[in-house]
N, C-alpha and C positions, 0 to 999 in steps of 0.2 A: 246645657247639661254636659258635664265632662264624661268621657268614655268609661270612667271607673266609678261614677256616681252610683250609689245603690238605689235601685228602683224596686218598690214592693212588688213581689211576685215575679219579677223578671231578673234574668242574669245580667250582670255587668259584662263588659268585654274583659278579656284577660289582661292583667297588668303584669309586666315582667319585673316589677319591683314589689317583692313580697314584703308587706309591712311587718313590723315587729309583732303586732297583734295577731296577724294571720299566721306568722311563724310559730307563735306561742300555741295557737289552736292546733296547728299541724303537729307540733312536737308532743303536746299532751295526748292527742288522739292516737299517735303512732308509737308511744313510748314502750309498749310491750309487743311491738310488731317483730316477728321473726321470719327469716328466710329471704327477705329482700330489704335492702337499704334504699329508701326513697329520699331524693333530694328535690324539694319544690323549686321549680323554675319560674312559674307564673301562677296567678290565682285569679279566679272570678268568684263573685258572691251573689247570693240570692236571699232576699229577706223574706222569711216565712214566719212560722212560730219559732223564732230564733233566727239563726243564719246558716244557710247552706254554703259550704265552700267547695269549689272544684279546683284542685291543684293539678297543674300539668307538671309531671315529675320525671326525673331520670331515675330509673331503678337499676340496681346492681344486685344480682343474685349472690347470696352468701354461699358460694361454692368455690372450689379451687379454680374453676374457669372464669368466675366473676362475669358471666354474661350480662350484657346491658340491654335495657328495654326502655320504652317510653310508656307512660301510663297516666291515666286520669284517676286521681284519688279524691273521692267525694267524702266530705266530713260534715256532720251536722253539729252545730253549737246551739243547744237548747237555751231558751231564755230562762232566767231565774238562777243562773250560777251553776247549773249542773255541768259535769264534764262533757267535752265534745267526744264524738265517737264516729268511727268510719262506717259509712253506709254502703259504699260500693268501691271497687277497684276495677278499672277497665284497662286492659293492656291495649296499647295502640299498635296496630300492625301496619306495616307498609302496604 
């Protein structure tokens, strides 16, 4: 089993190659996001009723200072063609 193979109910390890499909899910779920610009650096997935994505992201606040942060952005892609949506954002603190 490869370290990025999807296992039902379990999370894959992070892949630092964000696939085109994962990037499309991220972009759709975050298209109306305001305040922070997130760039996905890595992704892990979990198969449930649909697919959960956990993106390790670099975040830049949309302020004159443009402070940077690391965050985990969780997105759920429902089965059946519905749009993906953000379920949680966790800032990673040192």
